[in-house]
C-alpha positions as CSV (number, residue, x, y, z in Angstrom):
1,M,79.5,77.3,102.5
2,S,81.3,77.0,105.8
3,D,79.6,75.7,108.9
4,D,82.4,77.0,111.2
5,L,81.4,80.7,111.2
6,A,81.6,82.9,114.3
7,E,80.2,86.4,114.7
8,P,82.1,87.9,117.7
9,F,80.2,91.2,117.3
10,A,77.0,92.2,115.5
11,V,77.5,92.8,111.8
12,P,74.6,94.6,110.2
13,D,72.9,93.4,107.1
14,T,72.8,96.1,104.3
15,F,70.4,96.1,101.4
16,V,72.0,96.9,98.0
17,C,70.5,97.2,94.5
18,D,73.5,97.3,92.2
19,L,77.2,96.4,92.0
20,S,78.2,99.8,90.5
21,R,81.9,99.5,90.3
22,V,84.9,97.1,90.8
23,D,88.2,98.7,91.5
24,R,91.6,96.9,91.3
25,L,93.7,97.2,94.5
26,G,96.7,95.1,93.8
27,A,95.8,91.5,94.5
28,N,92.4,92.6,95.8
29,R,89.2,94.1,94.3
30,R,86.9,96.7,95.9
31,L,83.3,96.0,95.1
32,V,81.2,99.2,95.4
33,F,77.5,98.5,96.0
34,T,74.8,101.2,95.7
35,V,71.1,101.9,96.0
36,P,69.2,104.4,93.8
37,D,68.1,107.8,95.2
38,G,66.5,109.9,92.5
39,R,69.0,110.7,89.9
40,L,72.0,109.5,92.1
41,N,73.2,106.1,93.2
42,L,74.2,106.2,96.9
43,V,77.2,104.1,97.9
44,V,76.1,101.9,100.8
45,V,78.8,99.2,100.9
46,R,82.5,99.0,99.8
47,L,83.7,95.5,100.2
48,I,87.4,94.5,99.6
49,V,88.0,90.9,98.6
50,P,91.0,89.0,97.3
51,A,90.9,88.8,93.5
52,D,91.3,85.0,93.7
53,A,88.1,84.8,95.7
54,M,86.0,86.4,92.9
55,L,85.6,83.2,90.9
56,T,84.5,81.3,94.1
57,I,82.0,84.0,95.0
58,A,80.5,84.0,91.5
59,N,80.4,80.2,91.6
60,V,78.7,80.1,95.0
61,I,76.1,82.7,94.0
62,G,75.4,80.9,90.7
63,C,74.9,77.6,92.6
64,D,72.3,79.3,94.7
65,G,73.6,77.9,98.0
66,R,74.1,74.3,96.8
67,K,77.6,72.8,97.0
68,A,79.7,74.5,94.4
69,P,82.6,72.7,92.7
70,Q,86.1,73.8,93.5
71,L,87.5,76.1,90.8
72,T,90.9,77.8,90.6
73,C,91.9,80.9,88.8
74,A,95.0,83.0,89.1
75,L,93.4,86.5,89.0
76,S,95.9,87.9,91.5
77,S,98.6,87.5,88.8
78,M,96.9,90.0,86.6
79,E,98.9,93.2,85.9
80,V,97.9,96.0,88.2
81,D,97.1,99.4,86.5
82,A,95.6,101.3,89.4
83,K,96.6,102.7,92.8
84,A,94.7,102.3,96.1
85,N,93.6,105.6,97.6
């Protein structure tokens, strides 16, 4: 993880329970996180990240904060079959 982070304004933490959906947006992915509310799942966060970052994110989470090895993957070269709204 990076030690050179800056937070120029307060960014709230948001509790989520599930990654409910991943949408393709060209070379990016929209991650839709939810919390349960009775029979519904309420969307609480929609995060858009570059598709190429997905492998790094998964690797860092899997390493549980330890130094993750550098991996490369050309996810952004995948064919796009959806439109951003």
